[in-house]
C-alpha positions in Angstrom: 81.8 94.7 102.2 78.4 95.9 103.7 80.1 96.9 107.0 81.8 99.9 105.2 79.2 100.4 102.2 78.9 104.4 102.1 80.8 105.3 104.8 82.2 108.8 104.1 86.4 109.1 104.2 88.1 112.4 103.7 91.5 111.7 101.9 94.2 114.7 103.2 97.0 114.3 100.8 99.0 116.5 98.6 100.6 113.7 96.4 98.4 113.4 93.4 99.6 109.9 92.2 98.8 108.4 96.1 95.1 110.7 95.9 94.2 108.8 92.9 95.3 105.4 94.4 93.4 105.8 97.7 90.2 107.1 95.8 90.4 104.1 93.6 90.9 101.8 96.2 88.5 103.0 98.4 85.6 103.7 95.7 85.9 99.9 94.8 85.3 99.0 98.2 82.1 101.2 97.9 82.9 104.1 100.1 82.2 107.6 99.5 86.0 109.7 99.0 86.2 113.4 99.6 89.7 115.0 98.7 91.7 117.7 100.0 95.4 118.5 98.8 95.6 121.5 101.6 94.6 121.8 105.2 92.5 124.7 104.6 90.6 122.6 102.2 90.4 120.0 104.8 88.9 122.3 107.7 86.4 123.1 104.9 85.2 119.9 104.1 85.3 118.7 107.9 83.0 121.6 108.9 80.5 121.3 105.6 80.7 117.6 105.0 81.9 115.9 108.3 83.4 112.4 107.1 83.3 109.1 109.2 86.9 108.7 109.1 90.2 110.6 107.9 93.1 109.7 106.2 95.7 112.5 107.1 99.4 113.1 105.4 101.1 115.2 107.7 103.5 116.9 105.1 101.0 119.3 103.5 101.7 122.5 101.7 99.9 125.0 104.5 100.8 123.4 107.7 101.5 120.1 109.4 98.8 117.7 109.5 99.7 117.1 113.4 98.4 120.7 114.1 95.1 119.7 112.0 94.9 116.5 114.5 95.3 118.7 117.9 92.4 121.3 116.3 90.3 118.6 115.3 90.3 117.2 118.7 89.2 120.0 120.4 85.8 119.5 119.1 85.3 116.2 117.2 86.6 112.7 117.8 86.6 111.7 114.1 88.9 108.7 113.4 92.0 109.7 112.2 94.6 107.3 110.3 97.7 108.9 109.5 99.5 108.1 106.3 103.1 109.4 106.4 106.6 108.9 104.6 108.0 109.7 108.2 108.6 106.5 109.7 110.2 107.4 112.9 109.1 106.5 116.3 109.2 109.9 117.5 106.5 110.9 114.7 104.4 108.2 115.3 104.1 109.0 118.9 103.7 112.6 118.7 100.9 111.7 115.9 99.0 109.7 118.0 99.6 111.7 121.3 97.9 114.3 119.1 94.7 112.5 119.0 95.6 110.0 115.7 93.9 106.7 116.0 96.5 105.2 114.0 99.6 105.3 111.9 100.5 104.0 108.7 104.1 104.4 107.1 104.4 104.9 103.5 104.6 102.4 101.1 101.9 100.4 102.3 99.7 97.5 101.2 95.7 97.7 100.2 95.3 94.8 102.8 96.9 96.5 105.7 95.1 100.1 104.7 91.9 98.4 105.0 92.5 96.6 108.1 93.7 99.8 109.7 90.6 101.7 108.7 88.2 98.9 110.1 90.2 99.0 113.5 89.5 102.6 113.3 86.2 102.8 112.5 85.2 100.4 115.1 87.0 102.3 117.7 85.1 105.6 116.6 81.9 103.7 117.7 83.3 103.7 121.1 83.3 106.5 123.8 86.7 108.1 122.9 88.2 107.6 126.6 85.8 106.0 128.8 82.8 103.6 128.4 79.3 105.2 128.3 77.5 105.6 131.7 75.4 102.7 130.9 77.8 100.3 129.5 78.1 97.4 132.3 80.0 94.9 130.6 83.1 94.9 127.8 83.9 91.5 126.0 86.9 90.9 123.6 87.6 87.6 122.8 88.3 85.8 126.0 88.4 88.8 128.0 85.3 90.3 130.1 85.0 93.2 132.4 81.9 93.8 134.6 82.0 97.5 135.4 79.6 97.8 138.0 81.0 94.9 139.9 84.7 95.7 138.9 85.4 92.3 138.0 87.5 90.9 135.2 87.3 87.7 133.8 90.1 86.0 131.4 88.6 82.4 129.7 85.6 82.5 132.0 88.0 82.5 135.6 87.8 85.5 137.7 91.2 87.8 137.5 92.5 89.5 140.8 93.7 92.8 139.8 95.4 95.7 141.9 93.8 99.1 141.6 96.5 100.2 138.8 96.1 97.2 136.9 92.3 97.6 136.6 92.8 101.4 135.5 95.1 100.0 133.0 93.2 97.7 131.5 90.0 99.6 131.9 91.9 102.3 129.5 93.2 99.7 127.0 89.7 97.9 126.8 87.9 101.5 126.9 90.0 102.4 123.5 90.4 98.8 122.1 92.0 99.1 118.7 93.8 102.1 119.2 97.5 102.7 119.8 98.4 104.3 123.2 101.6 105.7 123.5 103.5 105.3 126.9 103.1 109.0 127.8 99.2 108.8 127.4 99.0 105.9 129.3 101.1 107.2 132.3 99.1 110.2 132.3 95.8 108.8 132.4 96.4 106.0 135.1 99.0 107.6 137.3 98.0 111.2 136.8 99.5 114.1 134.7 102.4 114.7 137.2 103.5 111.3 137.1 107.5 111.1 135.3 107.6 109.8 132.0 109.0 106.3 132.7 108.2 103.7 130.2 109.8 101.0 132.2 107.2 101.5 135.0 104.3 100.8 132.4 106.3 97.9 131.3 106.5 96.4 134.5 103.1 97.0 135.1 101.9 95.3 131.4 104.0 92.2 132.1 102.0 91.8 135.2 98.6 92.3 133.6 99.4 90.0 130.9 100.6 87.1 133.4 97.1 87.7 134.9 95.0 87.6 131.9 96.8 86.5 128.9 96.2 82.6 128.7 100.1 82.8 127.4 101.6 86.1 128.6 105.0 85.0 126.5 102.6 85.4 123.3 99.9 88.0 124.3 96.6 87.8 121.9 94.8 91.2 122.9 97.6 93.1 124.8 100.0 93.8 122.1 103.2 95.9 122.1 103.6 98.6 119.4 107.6 98.9 119.7 108.7 102.1 120.7 105.4 103.8 120.4 103.1 102.0 123.1 100.3 99.8 123.3 97.3 98.4 121.6 94.2 96.1 123.2 92.9 94.4 120.2 88.9 95.1 119.4 88.6 91.6 118.4 89.8 88.3 118.3 88.8 84.8 116.7 91.0 82.5 118.9 93.8 82.4 116.3 97.4 83.2 117.2 98.3 87.0 116.8 
């Protein structure tokens, strides 16, 4: 409870019943909750009382949450968890490409909501794209990356990666906990001019898993978000996924 006590969360949702549910749920867990039922209200609150995380509906009376996300990402990296009834993969990809950290489809359970919030908050404590200049080591579970030496260890053993595999793993590790879409990964690793070819990414991800994961057929860190992209878990306690 102490890790989230007093954290400010902005709930942007026009459905009164869901707003009340979220307020009750979050307040009981010692969050400080602000509410907005329109994008206009949300923009005012973000600038006047910046939250530490935003729970965002997409379909709002005065606009779309996707546009709000894009605008916010021009100047802020406040974690955003989209909460929407739109469950299509295309909607998830669009929201994540716009800059959302995660996507939760209605209806959802309290445990799942809290898990997504915790992950987004941990990700928000990291540099948005790449590690800070003075960060020399990334450690997540059995994975260790020495950025100064450009060395990768899995379960204590040195792993030989190609330059592309290293860039791919660095991008995933630097955004641990966040869902990265196929399009975003291809652009960041291969360049903006590279065609959108998820098959290429699947091939390299399979190669990376064979080198890094203890059991590549049941990955523990490099997880697939079906139809959307990939996520590298930001923590691992040694149990099965």
